[in-house]
N, CA, C and O atoms as a GROMACS GRO file, in nm:
protein
  624
    1UNK      N    1  21.707   3.250  -6.478
    1UNK     CA    2  21.672   3.243  -6.339
    1UNK      C    3  21.549   3.330  -6.311
    1UNK      O    4  21.463   3.292  -6.232
    2UNK      N    5  21.541   3.443  -6.372
    2UNK     CA    6  21.424   3.529  -6.353
    2UNK      C    7  21.300   3.456  -6.405
    2UNK      O    8  21.192   3.466  -6.347
    3UNK      N    9  21.318   3.383  -6.514
    3UNK     CA   10  21.205   3.309  -6.566
    3UNK      C   11  21.160   3.200  -6.468
    3UNK      O   12  21.040   3.181  -6.448
    4UNK      N   13  21.253   3.129  -6.408
    4UNK     CA   14  21.222   3.026  -6.313
    4UNK      C   15  21.152   3.088  -6.191
    4UNK      O   16  21.060   3.028  -6.134
    5UNK      N   17  21.196   3.205  -6.153
    5UNK     CA   18  21.136   3.275  -6.041
    5UNK      C   19  20.993   3.309  -6.074
    5UNK      O   20  20.904   3.292  -5.991
    6UNK      N   21  20.968   3.360  -6.199
    6UNK     CA   22  20.835   3.396  -6.240
    6UNK      C   23  20.743   3.272  -6.244
    6UNK      O   24  20.628   3.278  -6.202
    7UNK      N   25  20.798   3.162  -6.296
    7UNK     CA   26  20.718   3.039  -6.306
    7UNK      C   27  20.683   2.985  -6.165
    7UNK      O   28  20.572   2.938  -6.141
    8UNK      N   29  20.779   2.994  -6.075
    8UNK     CA   30  20.756   2.947  -5.938
    8UNK      C   31  20.649   3.037  -5.872
    8UNK      O   32  20.562   2.989  -5.800
    9UNK      N   33  20.658   3.168  -5.898
    9UNK     CA   34  20.563   3.260  -5.842
    9UNK      C   35  20.423   3.235  -5.898
    9UNK      O   36  20.324   3.241  -5.826
   10UNK      N   37  20.417   3.206  -6.028
   10UNK     CA   38  20.286   3.175  -6.092
   10UNK      C   39  20.226   3.048  -6.036
   10UNK      O   40  20.106   3.041  -6.011
   11UNK      N   41  20.314   2.944  -6.016
   11UNK     CA   42  20.265   2.817  -5.959
   11UNK      C   43  20.216   2.840  -5.817
   11UNK      O   44  20.114   2.785  -5.776
   12UNK      N   45  20.289   2.919  -5.744
   12UNK     CA   46  20.249   2.953  -5.607
   12UNK      C   47  20.113   3.026  -5.604
   12UNK      O   48  20.028   2.996  -5.520
   13UNK      N   49  20.094   3.122  -5.696
   13UNK     CA   50  19.970   3.195  -5.705
   13UNK      C   51  19.854   3.103  -5.746
   13UNK      O   52  19.743   3.114  -5.694
   14UNK      N   53  19.882   3.011  -5.840
   14UNK     CA   54  19.781   2.915  -5.882
   14UNK      C   55  19.742   2.824  -5.768
   14UNK      O   56  19.624   2.795  -5.749
   15UNK      N   57  19.841   2.776  -5.692
   15UNK     CA   58  19.810   2.688  -5.578
   15UNK      C   59  19.730   2.761  -5.474
   15UNK      O   60  19.635   2.707  -5.417
   16UNK      N   61  19.768   2.886  -5.447
   16UNK     CA   62  19.693   2.966  -5.352
   16UNK      C   63  19.549   2.991  -5.400
   16UNK      O   64  19.454   2.983  -5.322
   17UNK      N   65  19.536   3.020  -5.526
   17UNK     CA   66  19.401   3.043  -5.583
   17UNK      C   67  19.320   2.914  -5.578
   17UNK      O   68  19.200   2.917  -5.552
   18UNK      N   69  19.384   2.802  -5.603
   18UNK     CA   70  19.312   2.673  -5.598
   18UNK      C   71  19.268   2.639  -5.455
   18UNK      O   72  19.158   2.587  -5.436
   19UNK      N   73  19.350   2.668  -5.357
   19UNK     CA   74  19.310   2.646  -5.219
   19UNK      C   75  19.191   2.734  -5.183
   19UNK      O   76  19.097   2.689  -5.118
   20UNK      N   77  19.197   2.859  -5.227
   20UNK     CA   78  19.088   2.951  -5.200
   20UNK      C   79  18.958   2.903  -5.266
   20UNK      O   80  18.852   2.907  -5.205
   21UNK      N   81  18.969   2.858  -5.391
   21UNK     CA   82  18.851   2.806  -5.462
   21UNK      C   83  18.793   2.683  -5.397
   21UNK      O   84  18.671   2.665  -5.391
   22UNK      N   85  18.883   2.596  -5.345
   22UNK     CA   86  18.836   2.475  -5.276
   22UNK      C   87  18.764   2.512  -5.146
   22UNK      O   88  18.662   2.452  -5.112
   23UNK      N   89  18.815   2.609  -5.074
   23UNK     CA   90  18.750   2.655  -4.950
   23UNK      C   91  18.614   2.716  -4.982
   23UNK      O   92  18.516   2.691  -4.912
   24UNK      N   93  18.610   2.797  -5.091
   24UNK     CA   94  18.481   2.857  -5.128
   24UNK      C   95  18.382   2.749  -5.174
   24UNK      O   96  18.262   2.759  -5.147
   25UNK      N   97  18.432   2.648  -5.244
   25UNK     CA   98  18.346   2.539  -5.289
   25UNK      C   99  18.287   2.464  -5.170
   25UNK      O  100  18.169   2.429  -5.170
   26UNK      N  101  18.369   2.439  -5.068
   26UNK     CA  102  18.321   2.372  -4.946
   26UNK      C  103  18.217   2.457  -4.876
   26UNK      O  104  18.114   2.406  -4.832
   27UNK      N  105  18.242   2.587  -4.868
   27UNK     CA  106  18.147   2.677  -4.803
   27UNK      C  107  18.015   2.682  -4.883
   27UNK      O  108  17.907   2.685  -4.823
   28UNK      N  109  18.022   2.683  -5.015
   28UNK     CA  110  17.903   2.684  -5.097
   28UNK      C  111  17.823   2.554  -5.079
   28UNK      O  112  17.700   2.556  -5.075
   29UNK      N  113  17.894   2.442  -5.068
   29UNK     CA  114  17.825   2.314  -5.047
   29UNK      C  115  17.750   2.314  -4.914
   29UNK      O  116  17.638   2.263  -4.905
   30UNK      N  117  17.813   2.371  -4.808
   30UNK     CA  118  17.747   2.382  -4.679
   30UNK      C  119  17.622   2.469  -4.688
   30UNK      O  120  17.515   2.434  -4.637
   31UNK      N  121  17.637   2.585  -4.755
   31UNK     CA  122  17.524   2.675  -4.770
   31UNK      C  123  17.412   2.611  -4.851
   31UNK      O  124  17.294   2.630  -4.821
   32UNK      N  125  17.449   2.538  -4.952
   32UNK     CA  126  17.350   2.469  -5.035
   32UNK      C  127  17.271   2.369  -4.952
   32UNK      O  128  17.149   2.361  -4.964
   33UNK      N  129  17.341   2.293  -4.866
   33UNK     CA  130  17.275   2.197  -4.776
   33UNK      C  131  17.184   2.269  -4.680
   33UNK      O  132  17.073   2.223  -4.653
   34UNK      N  133  17.227   2.382  -4.628
   34UNK     CA  134  17.143   2.461  -4.535
   34UNK      C  135  17.017   2.510  -4.608
   34UNK      O  136  16.906   2.503  -4.553
   35UNK      N  137  17.034   2.559  -4.729
   35UNK     CA  138  16.918   2.610  -4.805
   35UNK      C  139  16.824   2.497  -4.841
   35UNK      O  140  16.702   2.515  -4.839
   36UNK      N  141  16.879   2.377  -4.876
   36UNK     CA  142  16.794   2.265  -4.908
   36UNK      C  143  16.710   2.224  -4.787
   36UNK      O  144  16.592   2.192  -4.800
   37UNK      N  145  16.772   2.227  -4.668
   37UNK     CA  146  16.698   2.194  -4.545
   37UNK      C  147  16.590   2.297  -4.517
   37UNK      O  148  16.480   2.262  -4.475
   38UNK      N  149  16.622   2.423  -4.539
   38UNK     CA  150  16.522   2.531  -4.519
   38UNK      C  151  16.407   2.513  -4.615
   38UNK      O  152  16.291   2.531  -4.578
   39UNK      N  153  16.438   2.479  -4.739
   39UNK     CA  154  16.334   2.457  -4.841
   39UNK      C  155  16.246   2.340  -4.799
   39UNK      O  156  16.124   2.350  -4.809
   40UNK      N  157  16.305   2.228  -4.751
   40UNK     CA  158  16.227   2.114  -4.706
   40UNK      C  159  16.138   2.156  -4.587
   40UNK      O  160  16.021   2.118  -4.582
   41UNK      N  161  16.192   2.231  -4.494
   41UNK     CA  162  16.111   2.277  -4.380
   41UNK      C  163  15.996   2.366  -4.423
   41UNK      O  164  15.883   2.353  -4.375
   42UNK      N  165  16.025   2.457  -4.516
   42UNK     CA  166  15.919   2.546  -4.565
   42UNK      C  167  15.814   2.470  -4.644
   42UNK      O  168  15.695   2.501  -4.635
   43UNK      N  169  15.856   2.371  -4.719
   43UNK     CA  170  15.762   2.288  -4.796
   43UNK      C  171  15.672   2.211  -4.700
   43UNK      O  172  15.551   2.202  -4.721
   44UNK      N  173  15.733   2.157  -4.597
   44UNK     CA  174  15.656   2.083  -4.496
   44UNK      C  175  15.558   2.175  -4.424
   44UNK      O  176  15.442   2.139  -4.403
   45UNK      N  177  15.604   2.292  -4.385
   45UNK     CA  178  15.517   2.389  -4.318
   45UNK      C  179  15.404   2.433  -4.409
   45UNK      O  180  15.291   2.450  -4.364
   46UNK      N  181  15.434   2.452  -4.535
   46UNK     CA  182  15.334   2.493  -4.632
   46UNK      C  183  15.227   2.384  -4.647
   46UNK      O  184  15.108   2.413  -4.652
   47UNK      N  185  15.271   2.258  -4.654
   47UNK     CA  186  15.174   2.148  -4.665
   47UNK      C  187  15.085   2.141  -4.542
   47UNK      O  188  14.965   2.114  -4.554
   48UNK      N  189  15.141   2.164  -4.426
   48UNK     CA  190  15.063   2.162  -4.302
   48UNK      C  191  14.961   2.278  -4.302
   48UNK      O  192  14.847   2.260  -4.260
   49UNK      N  193  15.002   2.395  -4.350
   49UNK     CA  194  14.909   2.508  -4.358
   49UNK      C  195  14.796   2.480  -4.456
   49UNK      O  196  14.681   2.515  -4.431
   50UNK      N  197  14.828   2.415  -4.568
   50UNK     CA  198  14.725   2.380  -4.667
   50UNK      C  199  14.627   2.282  -4.603
   50UNK      O  200  14.506   2.296  -4.622
   51UNK      N  201  14.678   2.182  -4.529
   51UNK     CA  202  14.592   2.084  -4.463
   51UNK      C  203  14.500   2.152  -4.361
   51UNK      O  204  14.380   2.125  -4.356
   52UNK      N  205  14.559   2.240  -4.280
   52UNK     CA  206  14.479   2.311  -4.179
   52UNK      C  207  14.375   2.402  -4.243
   52UNK      O  208  14.263   2.413  -4.194
   53UNK      N  209  14.413   2.468  -4.352
   53UNK     CA  210  14.321   2.556  -4.422
   53UNK      C  211  14.202   2.476  -4.477
   53UNK      O  212  14.087   2.520  -4.470
   54UNK      N  213  14.231   2.359  -4.532
   54UNK     CA  214  14.123   2.274  -4.586
   54UNK      C  215  14.032   2.229  -4.472
   54UNK      O  216  13.910   2.228  -4.488
   55UNK      N  217  14.089   2.194  -4.360
   55UNK     CA  218  14.007   2.152  -4.243
   55UNK      C  219  13.919   2.269  -4.194
   55UNK      O  220  13.803   2.250  -4.159
   56UNK      N  221  13.976   2.390  -4.192
   56UNK     CA  222  13.899   2.506  -4.151
   56UNK      C  223  13.788   2.539  -4.250
   56UNK      O  224  13.678   2.577  -4.210
   57UNK      N  225  13.815   2.524  -4.379
   57UNK     CA  226  13.712   2.549  -4.479
   57UNK      C  227  13.597   2.449  -4.463
   57UNK      O  228  13.480   2.485  -4.472
   58UNK      N  229  13.633   2.323  -4.439
   58UNK     CA  230  13.529   2.219  -4.417
   58UNK      C  231  13.447   2.254  -4.296
   58UNK      O  232  13.324   2.248  -4.301
   59UNK      N  233  13.513   2.290  -4.186
   59UNK     CA  234  13.442   2.325  -4.064
   59UNK      C  235  13.353   2.448  -4.082
   59UNK      O  236  13.240   2.451  -4.033
   60UNK      N  237  13.403   2.547  -4.152
   60UNK     CA  238  13.324   2.668  -4.176
   60UNK      C  239  13.200   2.637  -4.259
   60UNK      O  240  13.092   2.690  -4.230
   61UNK      N  241  13.214   2.552  -4.362
   61UNK     CA  242  13.098   2.517  -4.445
   61UNK      C  243  12.998   2.437  -4.361
   61UNK      O  244  12.877   2.456  -4.374
   62UNK      N  245  13.048   2.346  -4.275
   62UNK     CA  246  12.958   2.268  -4.189
   62UNK      C  247  12.887   2.363  -4.089
   62UNK      O  248  12.768   2.349  -4.064
   63UNK      N  249  12.962   2.458  -4.035
   63UNK     CA  250  12.898   2.555  -3.940
   63UNK      C  251  12.792   2.638  -4.012
   63UNK      O  252  12.685   2.663  -3.955
   64UNK      N  253  12.818   2.679  -4.133
   64UNK     CA  254  12.718   2.758  -4.209
   64UNK      C  255  12.594   2.675  -4.229
   64UNK      O  256  12.482   2.722  -4.208
   65UNK      N  257  12.614   2.551  -4.272
   65UNK     CA  258  12.498   2.462  -4.292
   65UNK      C  259  12.423   2.442  -4.162
   65UNK      O  260  12.300   2.451  -4.158
   66UNK      N  261  12.496   2.414  -4.053
   66UNK     CA  262  12.437   2.386  -3.924
   66UNK      C  263  12.358   2.507  -3.870
   66UNK      O  264  12.251   2.491  -3.812
   67UNK      N  265  12.412   2.626  -3.890
   67UNK     CA  266  12.339   2.745  -3.844
   67UNK      C  267  12.208   2.761  -3.918
   67UNK      O  268  12.106   2.796  -3.859
   68UNK      N  269  12.210   2.735  -4.050
   68UNK     CA  270  12.087   2.742  -4.128
   68UNK      C  271  11.989   2.633  -4.084
   68UNK      O  272  11.869   2.657  -4.070
   69UNK      N  273  12.043   2.511  -4.063
   69UNK     CA  274  11.957   2.400  -4.020
   69UNK      C  275  11.896   2.428  -3.883
   69UNK      O  276  11.778   2.400  -3.861
   70UNK      N  277  11.974   2.484  -3.790
   70UNK     CA  278  11.922   2.518  -3.657
   70UNK      C  279  11.807   2.620  -3.668
   70UNK      O  280  11.704   2.609  -3.601
   71UNK      N  281  11.828   2.717  -3.753
   71UNK     CA  282  11.726   2.819  -3.772
   71UNK      C  283  11.596   2.756  -3.827
   71UNK      O  284  11.486   2.784  -3.779
   72UNK      N  285  11.613   2.670  -3.928
   72UNK     CA  286  11.495   2.603  -3.985
   72UNK      C  287  11.427   2.513  -3.880
   72UNK      O  288  11.304   2.511  -3.869
   73UNK      N  289  11.508   2.440  -3.803
   73UNK     CA  290  11.454   2.350  -3.701
   73UNK      C  291  11.385   2.428  -3.592
   73UNK      O  292  11.288   2.381  -3.533
   74UNK      N  293  11.434   2.548  -3.564
   74UNK     CA  294  11.374   2.627  -3.452
   74UNK      C  295  11.232   2.674  -3.488
   74UNK      O  296  11.156   2.713  -3.399
   75UNK      N  297  11.197   2.672  -3.616
   75UNK     CA  298  11.063   2.717  -3.657
   75UNK      C  299  10.966   2.602  -3.678
   75UNK      O  300  10.853   2.625  -3.724
   76UNK      N  301  11.007   2.480  -3.645
   76UNK     CA  302  10.915   2.368  -3.658
   76UNK      C  303  10.815   2.371  -3.543
   76UNK      O  304  10.849   2.412  -3.432
   77UNK      N  305  10.691   2.329  -3.569
   77UNK     CA  306  10.595   2.324  -3.460
   77UNK      C  307  10.636   2.216  -3.360
   77UNK      O  308  10.694   2.115  -3.400
   78UNK      N  309  10.609   2.236  -3.231
   78UNK     CA  310  10.649   2.137  -3.130
   78UNK      C  311  10.590   2.000  -3.157
   78UNK      O  312  10.473   1.986  -3.191
   79UNK      N  313  10.678   1.899  -3.142
   79UNK     CA  314  10.640   1.758  -3.156
   79UNK      C  315  10.570   1.727  -3.289
   79UNK      O  316  10.480   1.644  -3.296
   80UNK      N  317  10.614   1.796  -3.394
   80UNK     CA  318  10.553   1.773  -3.525
   80UNK      C  319  10.619   1.653  -3.591
   80UNK      O  320  10.723   1.603  -3.547
   81UNK      N  321  10.556   1.610  -3.698
   81UNK     CA  322  10.613   1.498  -3.774
   81UNK      C  323  10.693   1.551  -3.891
   81UNK      O  324  10.733   1.474  -3.979
   82UNK      N  325  10.717   1.680  -3.892
   82UNK     CA  326  10.802   1.740  -3.994
   82UNK      C  327  10.945   1.700  -3.963
   82UNK      O  328  10.992   1.718  -3.851
   83UNK      N  329  11.016   1.644  -4.063
   83UNK     CA  330  11.155   1.600  -4.036
   83UNK      C  331  11.246   1.720  -3.999
   83UNK      O  332  11.232   1.831  -4.049
   84UNK      N  333  11.337   1.690  -3.910
   84UNK     CA  334  11.441   1.787  -3.874
   84UNK      C  335  11.538   1.802  -3.990
   84UNK      O  336  11.560   1.706  -4.065
   85UNK      N  337  11.595   1.918  -4.006
   85UNK     CA  338  11.703   1.936  -4.103
   85UNK      C  339  11.828   1.884  -4.032
   85UNK      O  340  11.867   1.938  -3.928
   86UNK      N  341  11.891   1.778  -4.088
   86UNK     CA  342  12.007   1.720  -4.020
   86UNK      C  343  12.127   1.815  -4.017
   86UNK      O  344  12.152   1.890  -4.111
   87UNK      N  345  12.199   1.808  -3.908
   87UNK     CA  346  12.322   1.883  -3.895
   87UNK      C  347  12.436   1.807  -3.959
   87UNK      O  348  12.427   1.686  -3.980
   88UNK      N  349  12.544   1.878  -3.989
   88UNK     CA  350  12.661   1.815  -4.051
   88UNK      C  351  12.775   1.802  -3.951
   88UNK      O  352  12.792   1.884  -3.861
   89UNK      N  353  12.852   1.696  -3.970
   89UNK     CA  354  12.973   1.671  -3.892
   89UNK      C  355  13.072   1.783  -3.920
   89UNK      O  356  13.098   1.815  -4.036
   90UNK      N  357  13.128   1.844  -3.817
   90UNK     CA  358  13.219   1.954  -3.835
   90UNK      C  359  13.354   1.911  -3.896
   90UNK      O  360  13.426   1.995  -3.949
   91UNK      N  361  13.387   1.784  -3.889
   91UNK     CA  362  13.512   1.736  -3.946
   91UNK      C  363  13.501   1.698  -4.091
   91UNK      O  364  13.601   1.700  -4.162
   92UNK      N  365  13.381   1.662  -4.136
   92UNK     CA  366  13.367   1.612  -4.274
   92UNK      C  367  13.269   1.692  -4.359
   92UNK      O  368  13.268   1.681  -4.481
   93UNK      N  369  13.185   1.772  -4.293
   93UNK     CA  370  13.077   1.844  -4.359
   93UNK      C  371  12.979   1.750  -4.427
   93UNK      O  372  12.923   1.782  -4.532
   94UNK      N  373  12.960   1.634  -4.368
   94UNK     CA  374  12.860   1.538  -4.416
   94UNK      C  375  12.754   1.525  -4.309
   94UNK      O  376  12.780   1.551  -4.191
   95UNK      N  377  12.633   1.485  -4.349
   95UNK     CA  378  12.528   1.466  -4.248
   95UNK      C  379  12.574   1.368  -4.141
   95UNK      O  380  12.638   1.266  -4.169
   96UNK      N  381  12.537   1.401  -4.017
   96UNK     CA  382  12.580   1.321  -3.901
   96UNK      C  383  12.500   1.189  -3.898
   96UNK      O  384  12.378   1.188  -3.911
   97UNK      N  385  12.573   1.079  -3.880
   97UNK     CA  386  12.507   0.951  -3.865
   97UNK      C  387  12.424   0.952  -3.736
   97UNK      O  388  12.461   1.014  -3.636
   98UNK      N  389  12.315   0.884  -3.740
   98UNK     CA  390  12.225   0.868  -3.625
   98UNK      C  391  12.160   1.002  -3.584
   98UNK      O  392  12.107   1.013  -3.473
   99UNK      N  393  12.163   1.100  -3.669
   99UNK     CA  394  12.097   1.225  -3.635
   99UNK      C  395  11.947   1.198  -3.631
   99UNK      O  396  11.895   1.132  -3.721
  100UNK      N  397  11.877   1.248  -3.528
  100UNK     CA  398  11.734   1.215  -3.518
  100UNK      C  399  11.655   1.270  -3.637
  100UNK      O  400  11.676   1.383  -3.681
  101UNK      N  401  11.565   1.190  -3.685
  101UNK     CA  402  11.486   1.231  -3.800
  101UNK      C  403  11.376   1.330  -3.758
  101UNK      O  404  11.345   1.424  -3.832
  102UNK      N  405  11.318   1.308  -3.640
  102UNK     CA  406  11.214   1.394  -3.588
  102UNK      C  407  11.246   1.432  -3.446
  102UNK      O  408  11.328   1.366  -3.382
  103UNK      N  409  11.184   1.537  -3.396
  103UNK     CA  410  11.206   1.583  -3.258
  103UNK      C  411  11.181   1.470  -3.159
  103UNK      O  412  11.258   1.454  -3.064
  104UNK      N  413  11.077   1.394  -3.177
  104UNK     CA  414  11.041   1.287  -3.084
  104UNK      C  415  11.148   1.179  -3.078
  104UNK      O  416  11.158   1.108  -2.978
  105UNK      N  417  11.229   1.164  -3.182
  105UNK     CA  418  11.331   1.062  -3.187
  105UNK      C  419  11.443   1.086  -3.087
  105UNK      O  420  11.514   0.992  -3.049
  106UNK      N  421  11.461   1.209  -3.046
  106UNK     CA  422  11.567   1.240  -2.948
  106UNK      C  423  11.543   1.163  -2.819
  106UNK      O  424  11.638   1.115  -2.758
  107UNK      N  425  11.417   1.151  -2.778
  107UNK     CA  426  11.384   1.082  -2.653
  107UNK      C  427  11.423   0.936  -2.657
  107UNK      O  428  11.457   0.879  -2.553
  108UNK      N  429  11.418   0.874  -2.772
  108UNK     CA  430  11.443   0.728  -2.781
  108UNK      C  431  11.584   0.694  -2.830
  108UNK      O  432  11.616   0.577  -2.849
  109UNK      N  433  11.667   0.796  -2.851
  109UNK     CA  434  11.804   0.769  -2.896
  109UNK      C  435  11.881   0.698  -2.787
  109UNK      O  436  11.861   0.723  -2.668
  110UNK      N  437  11.971   0.608  -2.828
  110UNK     CA  438  12.057   0.539  -2.733
  110UNK      C  439  12.164   0.636  -2.684
  110UNK      O  440  12.195   0.733  -2.752
  111UNK      N  441  12.219   0.609  -2.566
  111UNK     CA  442  12.327   0.695  -2.516
  111UNK      C  443  12.444   0.708  -2.612
  111UNK      O  444  12.502   0.815  -2.627
  112UNK      N  445  12.478   0.595  -2.679
  112UNK     CA  446  12.590   0.598  -2.773
  112UNK      C  447  12.559   0.686  -2.893
  112UNK      O  448  12.647   0.758  -2.942
  113UNK      N  449  12.434   0.682  -2.940
  113UNK     CA  450  12.397   0.765  -3.054
  113UNK      C  451  12.402   0.914  -3.019
  113UNK      O  452  12.447   0.996  -3.098
  114UNK      N  453  12.355   0.947  -2.898
  114UNK     CA  454  12.357   1.086  -2.856
  114UNK      C  455  12.501   1.136  -2.846
  114UNK      O  456  12.532   1.246  -2.891
  115UNK      N  457  12.588   1.055  -2.788
  115UNK     CA  458  12.728   1.093  -2.776
  115UNK      C  459  12.792   1.108  -2.916
  115UNK      O  460  12.868   1.201  -2.940
  116UNK      N  461  12.761   1.016  -3.005
  116UNK     CA  462  12.818   1.022  -3.140
  116UNK      C  463  12.777   1.153  -3.209
  116UNK      O  464  12.860   1.218  -3.272
  117UNK      N  465  12.653   1.190  -3.197
  117UNK     CA  466  12.606   1.314  -3.262
  117UNK      C  467  12.674   1.434  -3.198
  117UNK      O  468  12.721   1.523  -3.269
  118UNK      N  469  12.680   1.438  -3.066
  118UNK     CA  470  12.745   1.552  -2.999
  118UNK      C  471  12.893   1.559  -3.032
  118UNK      O  472  12.947   1.668  -3.049
  119UNK      N  473  12.959   1.445  -3.042
  119UNK     CA  474  13.102   1.448  -3.076
  119UNK      C  475  13.124   1.496  -3.217
  119UNK      O  476  13.224   1.563  -3.244
  120UNK      N  477  13.033   1.465  -3.308
  120UNK     CA  478  13.044   1.515  -3.446
  120UNK      C  479  13.034   1.667  -3.450
  120UNK      O  480  13.083   1.732  -3.541
  121UNK      N  481  12.967   1.722  -3.347
  121UNK     CA  482  12.953   1.867  -3.335
  121UNK      C  483  13.060   1.929  -3.246
  121UNK      O  484  13.056   2.048  -3.214
  122UNK      N  485  13.155   1.846  -3.206
  122UNK     CA  486  13.268   1.887  -3.117
  122UNK      C  487  13.220   1.938  -2.983
  122UNK      O  488  13.277   2.032  -2.928
  123UNK      N  489  13.115   1.876  -2.929
  123UNK     CA  490  13.062   1.908  -2.798
  123UNK      C  491  13.120   1.809  -2.699
  123UNK      O  492  13.108   1.688  -2.718
  124UNK      N  493  13.183   1.857  -2.594
  124UNK     CA  494  13.238   1.769  -2.490
  124UNK      C  495  13.122   1.719  -2.403
  124UNK      O  496  13.037   1.796  -2.359
  125UNK      N  497  13.120   1.586  -2.380
  125UNK     CA  498  13.010   1.526  -2.306
  125UNK      C  499  13.054   1.469  -2.172
  125UNK      O  500  12.971   1.418  -2.096
  126UNK      N  501  13.183   1.476  -2.142
  126UNK     CA  502  13.231   1.418  -2.018
  126UNK      C  503  13.167   1.489  -1.899
  126UNK      O  504  13.166   1.612  -1.892
  127UNK      N  505  13.113   1.412  -1.805
  127UNK     CA  506  13.055   1.466  -1.686
  127UNK      C  507  12.910   1.506  -1.700
  127UNK      O  508  12.849   1.552  -1.603
  128UNK      N  509  12.854   1.488  -1.818
  128UNK     CA  510  12.714   1.522  -1.839
  128UNK      C  511  12.627   1.397  -1.821
  128UNK      O  512  12.665   1.287  -1.862
  129UNK      N  513  12.511   1.416  -1.759
  129UNK     CA  514  12.417   1.305  -1.748
  129UNK      C  515  12.354   1.281  -1.887
  129UNK      O  516  12.366   1.364  -1.976
  130UNK      N  517  12.289   1.167  -1.902
  130UNK     CA  518  12.222   1.138  -2.028
  130UNK      C  519  12.116   1.241  -2.060
  130UNK      O  520  12.100   1.281  -2.176
  131UNK      N  521  12.042   1.285  -1.960
  131UNK     CA  522  11.939   1.386  -1.981
  131UNK      C  523  12.002   1.519  -2.026
  131UNK      O  524  11.949   1.586  -2.115
  132UNK      N  525  12.114   1.555  -1.965
  132UNK     CA  526  12.185   1.681  -2.005
  132UNK      C  527  12.236   1.668  -2.148
  132UNK      O  528  12.231   1.765  -2.224
  133UNK      N  529  12.284   1.550  -2.186
  133UNK     CA  530  12.331   1.531  -2.323
  133UNK      C  531  12.217   1.546  -2.421
  133UNK      O  532  12.233   1.605  -2.527
  134UNK      N  533  12.102   1.493  -2.385
  134UNK     CA  534  11.987   1.505  -2.476
  134UNK      C  535  11.939   1.650  -2.483
  134UNK      O  536  11.897   1.696  -2.589
  135UNK      N  537  11.944   1.722  -2.372
  135UNK     CA  538  11.908   1.866  -2.376
  135UNK      C  539  12.008   1.942  -2.464
  135UNK      O  540  11.968   2.030  -2.540
  136UNK      N  541  12.134   1.908  -2.454
  136UNK     CA  542  12.236   1.972  -2.537
  136UNK      C  543  12.210   1.939  -2.684
  136UNK      O  544  12.224   2.026  -2.771
  137UNK      N  545  12.174   1.815  -2.712
  137UNK     CA  546  12.141   1.778  -2.849
  137UNK      C  547  12.022   1.857  -2.901
  137UNK      O  548  12.023   1.904  -3.015
  138UNK      N  549  11.920   1.872  -2.819
  138UNK     CA  550  11.805   1.955  -2.859
  138UNK      C  551  11.851   2.096  -2.891
  138UNK      O  552  11.815   2.151  -2.995
  139UNK      N  553  11.930   2.154  -2.804
  139UNK     CA  554  11.978   2.292  -2.824
  139UNK      C  555  12.061   2.301  -2.951
  139UNK      O  556  12.045   2.395  -3.029
  140UNK      N  557  12.149   2.205  -2.972
  140UNK     CA  558  12.236   2.206  -3.091
  140UNK      C  559  12.153   2.190  -3.220
  140UNK      O  560  12.190   2.241  -3.326
  141UNK      N  561  12.041   2.119  -3.207
  141UNK     CA  562  11.956   2.096  -3.323
  141UNK      C  563  11.875   2.221  -3.358
  141UNK      O  564  11.830   2.236  -3.472
  142UNK      N  565  11.858   2.310  -3.263
  142UNK     CA  566  11.781   2.432  -3.284
  142UNK      C  567  11.646   2.423  -3.216
  142UNK      O  568  11.562   2.513  -3.230
  143UNK      N  569  11.625   2.316  -3.144
  143UNK     CA  570  11.496   2.301  -3.071
  143UNK      C  571  11.508   2.364  -2.933
  143UNK      O  572  11.618   2.372  -2.878
  144UNK      N  573  11.397   2.406  -2.877
  144UNK     CA  574  11.406   2.462  -2.740
  144UNK      C  575  11.439   2.351  -2.641
  144UNK      O  576  11.400   2.236  -2.658
  145UNK      N  577  11.512   2.391  -2.536
  145UNK     CA  578  11.541   2.293  -2.428
  145UNK      C  579  11.410   2.266  -2.358
  145UNK      O  580  11.332   2.356  -2.328
  146UNK      N  581  11.388   2.138  -2.333
  146UNK     CA  582  11.266   2.098  -2.262
  146UNK      C  583  11.304   2.033  -2.132
  146UNK      O  584  11.422   2.017  -2.101
  147UNK      N  585  11.205   1.997  -2.058
  147UNK     CA  586  11.232   1.935  -1.927
  147UNK      C  587  11.255   1.787  -1.946
  147UNK      O  588  11.183   1.705  -1.889
  148UNK      N  589  11.356   1.752  -2.026
  148UNK     CA  590  11.391   1.613  -2.048
  148UNK      C  591  11.443   1.555  -1.917
  148UNK      O  592  11.424   1.437  -1.889
  149UNK      N  593  11.508   1.637  -1.838
  149UNK     CA  594  11.566   1.584  -1.712
  149UNK      C  595  11.452   1.530  -1.625
  149UNK      O  596  11.468   1.423  -1.566
  150UNK      N  597  11.338   1.601  -1.615
  150UNK     CA  598  11.226   1.551  -1.537
  150UNK      C  599  11.165   1.427  -1.600
  150UNK      O  600  11.135   1.330  -1.530
  151UNK      N  601  11.148   1.428  -1.732
  151UNK     CA  602  11.085   1.317  -1.801
  151UNK      C  603  11.172   1.191  -1.794
  151UNK      O  604  11.122   1.081  -1.771
  152UNK      N  605  11.303   1.209  -1.815
  152UNK     CA  606  11.392   1.094  -1.818
  152UNK      C  607  11.460   1.072  -1.682
  152UNK      O  608  11.500   0.959  -1.652
  153UNK      N  609  11.472   1.175  -1.602
  153UNK     CA  610  11.539   1.165  -1.473
  153UNK      C  611  11.466   1.072  -1.380
  153UNK      O  612  11.526   1.005  -1.296
  154UNK      N  613  11.335   1.067  -1.394
  154UNK     CA  614  11.259   0.982  -1.305
  154UNK      C  615  11.267   0.835  -1.344
  154UNK      O  616  11.250   0.747  -1.260
  155UNK      N  617  11.295   0.810  -1.474
  155UNK     CA  618  11.299   0.669  -1.519
  155UNK      C  619  11.438   0.613  -1.522
  155UNK      O  620  11.452   0.491  -1.533
  156UNK      N  621  11.540   0.692  -1.512
  156UNK     CA  622  11.678   0.641  -1.521
  156UNK      C  623  11.755   0.663  -1.395
  156UNK      O  624  11.872   0.626  -1.387
   0.00000   0.00000   0.00000
């Protein structure tokens, strides 16, 4: 009888230990799921930071180029036939499409071309007249602002 009691007690202890292990296993599975979700979130956040960092590096390189180009353009003789140093798109660090080849080309640029160039430089053009946009383009290019408003304001 003592042996039966010992065996029953051992079975009871084993059952209790098994229930405890099952509860711990369930808790570990929950924690594992939580950690996996945290890892996914961190991986996603890391990828977003990498993307933003690459965009910032591109913009910084474009800004560096553009500052140098503006400086070079600012030293050109007025209305010369010396080509302008083209500015780069801040989003791609590539030369801007429709960028004027010479200072005189700014006067004959279409409104859409002027807007496209200014947008590549992240300049907001809403509410600006065409003459103001062209003055802004001159300034962004490194050229002095001129009285484009008088020259074009009378014809448009």
